[in-house]
C-alpha angles and dihedrals in degrees: 000000000000115000123216115257116253128238147131114323095017126112117270118258117264090248112110098227095043090047096049104039116107117283095242093055094045090051091052095043094043088074088065100041114113116201113220144158118252107211128197108282098016112149115229093179137357128214116276093004125119115264105230100165139039118219121213109190121207089186138001133057128279118201125200109206130193111218136203125214090257091054102257115142141196125192114242101176145357130211132200133177087309092080147359143247123253101049097144088062090052088054092056100264111117099199140035134198094231137083118240114196140158108258092174121039117243145124140260145129138298126210135174109264092223093054095050093042091058089060091042093058092057088075124209123104097338091057089047092054091051091050092050090054092048090054091054091048092049090051092050097046095045090050090051093056089056092044094051091050103045113021131077122254095250093057090043092050090049090050093048092050093049092046091048091049092050093052094045095039089225135103089210114087128179104219135143121211089244093057091046091055092050090050094048096042089235137118118271093240090056092051091049091054092050094047089049090053093051091047095050089052087058097243098113139024114216125194128161107305097348135085124191122193105222102169111032095177091055091047093052089052088058094047122089123246091267088082092055095045092052096041090052091053092050090047091052095048101042128058115249091243103039 
């Protein structure tokens, strides 16, 4: 999908930060925004490589993954159109140790980090929008640490599916069991059992590479309290119709 270019007089993009920033700043930055597709598996930044661009999704799902030297990974946070990828560069740190990748295909805008950072450092409403996004991400990531340490795989899987669906605004997710195992830091066989349990309960429908949430109320009952804590934070920080 090709997005229309931005410019004066056109509707704001469906990314919350781009949509809510002051008009004068958006008018200036819109000249540097590049619309692009964000396909599944597209790397937005690699570990220990300079962050040159920020990515503002209008759809899709961004995953931030912590990696080991052996190549194992566990997901520590997901982002939808409420935020962007590349925040550490915006804060003045050119590299990060994590991998940032599209785990749900979508579209959005790319902008040079240096250009956006110049406006961010002016403070004001744009800086506050970024700080609010950081707060939501910190809540999500810290809760994930507790969840991965204390809660059973079935509850963690339910939480992750609900959170991903919220960020993507879709109950259909393109996910393999291998990927789910990596994201949850569990063995594939363990995730297979957990997914089968959720499917037998009638809360999800799993086919090869695709999971559809068919009973959200039921799935929420299977999720741990971590989902509700994070969801409450996002609901409080974001307007209902953003």
